[in-house]
C-alpha positions as CSV (number, residue, x, y, z in Angstrom):
1,M,16.9,-15.7,-4.9
2,A,15.9,-15.8,-8.6
3,V,14.5,-12.6,-10.1
4,A,11.2,-14.4,-11.0
5,K,10.8,-15.5,-7.4
6,Q,11.6,-12.0,-6.1
7,I,8.9,-10.5,-8.4
8,A,6.4,-13.1,-7.3
9,V,7.0,-12.3,-3.6
10,L,7.0,-8.6,-4.3
11,V,3.6,-8.8,-6.1
12,A,2.2,-10.8,-3.2
13,V,3.5,-8.2,-0.7
14,L,2.1,-5.3,-2.7
15,C,-1.3,-6.9,-3.1
16,V,-1.6,-7.8,0.5
17,S,-0.5,-4.4,1.7
18,S,-2.9,-2.6,-0.6
19,V,-5.9,-4.7,0.5
20,V,-5.0,-4.2,4.2
21,G,-4.5,-0.5,3.7
22,A,-7.9,-0.3,1.9
23,I,-9.6,-2.2,4.8
24,L,-8.0,0.1,7.4
25,L,-9.0,3.2,5.5
26,S,-12.6,1.9,5.2
27,L,-12.7,1.2,8.9
28,A,-11.3,4.7,9.6
29,L,-13.9,6.4,7.3
30,A,-16.7,4.4,8.8
31,L,-15.7,5.5,12.3
32,Y,-15.3,9.1,11.1
33,F,-18.7,9.2,9.5
34,S,-20.4,7.6,12.4
35,V,-18.9,10.1,14.8
36,M,-19.4,13.2,12.6
37,Y,-22.9,12.2,11.5
38,L,-24.5,10.3,14.3
39,D,-27.5,9.3,12.2
40,T,-25.3,7.4,9.7
41,Q,-25.7,3.6,9.9
42,T,-22.6,1.9,8.5
43,G,-22.6,-1.9,8.5
44,W,-19.9,-4.4,7.9
45,S,-21.2,-5.1,4.4
46,D,-20.8,-1.4,3.6
47,I,-17.3,-1.3,5.0
48,L,-16.2,-4.4,3.1
49,A,-17.8,-3.2,-0.1
50,F,-16.0,0.1,0.1
51,A,-12.7,-1.7,0.9
52,A,-13.2,-3.9,-2.2
53,L,-13.8,-0.8,-4.3
54,L,-10.7,0.9,-2.9
55,S,-8.7,-2.3,-3.5
56,L,-9.8,-2.4,-7.2
57,V,-7.9,0.9,-7.6
58,A,-5.1,0.5,-5.0
59,V,-3.8,-2.9,-6.1
60,P,-3.2,-2.1,-9.8
61,V,-1.6,1.3,-8.8
62,A,0.6,-0.5,-6.3
63,L,1.6,-3.1,-8.9
64,L,2.1,-0.6,-11.7
65,F,4.3,1.7,-9.7
66,G,5.6,-0.5,-6.8
67,V,7.4,-3.2,-8.8
68,P,9.6,-0.8,-10.8
69,A,10.1,1.4,-7.8
70,F,11.3,-1.5,-5.6
71,F,14.0,-2.4,-8.1
72,A,14.9,1.2,-8.8
73,F,15.1,2.1,-5.1
74,R,17.1,-1.0,-4.4
75,R,19.5,-0.3,-7.2
76,F,20.2,3.2,-6.0
77,G,20.4,2.2,-2.4
78,V,17.4,4.2,-1.1
79,L,15.0,1.3,-0.4
80,R,14.0,2.5,3.1
81,W,10.7,2.8,5.0
82,W,10.7,6.6,4.4
83,S,11.2,6.3,0.6
84,L,8.4,3.8,0.2
85,T,6.0,5.8,2.4
86,A,6.9,9.0,0.5
87,L,6.1,7.2,-2.8
88,G,2.9,5.8,-1.3
89,A,1.8,9.2,-0.1
90,S,2.7,10.7,-3.5
91,L,0.6,8.1,-5.3
92,G,-2.2,8.6,-2.9
93,T,-2.1,12.4,-3.6
94,A,-2.2,11.8,-7.3
95,M,-5.1,9.3,-7.0
96,G,-6.9,11.5,-4.5
97,G,-7.9,13.9,-7.2
98,T,-10.1,11.3,-8.9
99,W,-11.6,9.9,-5.7
100,V,-12.6,13.3,-4.2
101,A,-15.4,13.5,-6.7
102,H,-16.8,10.3,-5.4
103,G,-17.0,11.5,-1.8
104,V,-13.6,10.1,-0.5
105,P,-11.7,12.7,1.4
106,W,-8.4,13.6,-0.2
107,L,-6.5,13.0,3.0
108,G,-7.9,9.5,3.1
109,C,-6.3,8.8,-0.3
110,V,-3.0,10.1,1.0
111,A,-3.4,7.9,4.1
112,L,-4.2,4.9,2.0
113,G,-1.0,5.2,0.0
114,L,1.1,6.0,3.1
115,V,-0.2,3.2,5.2
116,S,-0.2,0.6,2.4
117,A,3.4,1.5,1.5
118,Y,4.5,1.2,5.2
119,I,2.8,-2.2,5.5
120,A,4.6,-3.2,2.3
121,W,7.9,-2.2,3.9
122,L,7.1,-4.2,7.0
123,L,6.2,-7.3,4.9
124,L,9.3,-6.8,2.6
125,V,11.6,-6.8,5.7
126,R,10.0,-10.1,6.8
127,S,10.0,-11.7,3.3
128,N,13.8,-12.3,3.1
129,L,14.1,-10.4,-0.3
130,P,17.5,-8.9,-0.7
131,L,16.8,-5.2,0.1
132,N,20.0,-3.8,-1.2
133,S,21.7,-4.2,-4.5
134,D,24.8,-5.9,-3.0
135,A,22.9,-8.4,-1.0
136,P,23.7,-12.0,-1.5
137,A,21.5,-13.7,-4.2
138,S,20.7,-16.5,-1.9
139,G,18.3,-14.4,0.0
140,A,20.0,-14.6,3.4
141,P,17.9,-13.6,6.4
142,I,17.8,-9.9,7.1
143,S,19.1,-9.0,10.5
């Protein structure tokens, strides 16, 4: 598979996984706030608006750090689910400091990075990208 096509697939995977992670975190926070504060009324428009706001930050961070990390991890043979989730949790931890001031729990930011990175791993496994540096360039199916 050509490098340009690999990058295009990788960018699509990172974007989708970041948006799905943001939606899942928004749903989890809405559930948390509705249970902890029974008088809180959270509608679908609020959940989707918060997911869009999280996505505005999560997608660029995933692209900025995810593309180089994919190629570096693959080059050194450590492209595994645990390495991606550790990177995602680390990025969530770093970004959590800025979002805590806006009312987002720090642990939510860590969870966003961790879940998004794990979803990215699941999508990468299904995308037929060569996941190790000695994989055939044809993009043979991963078994």
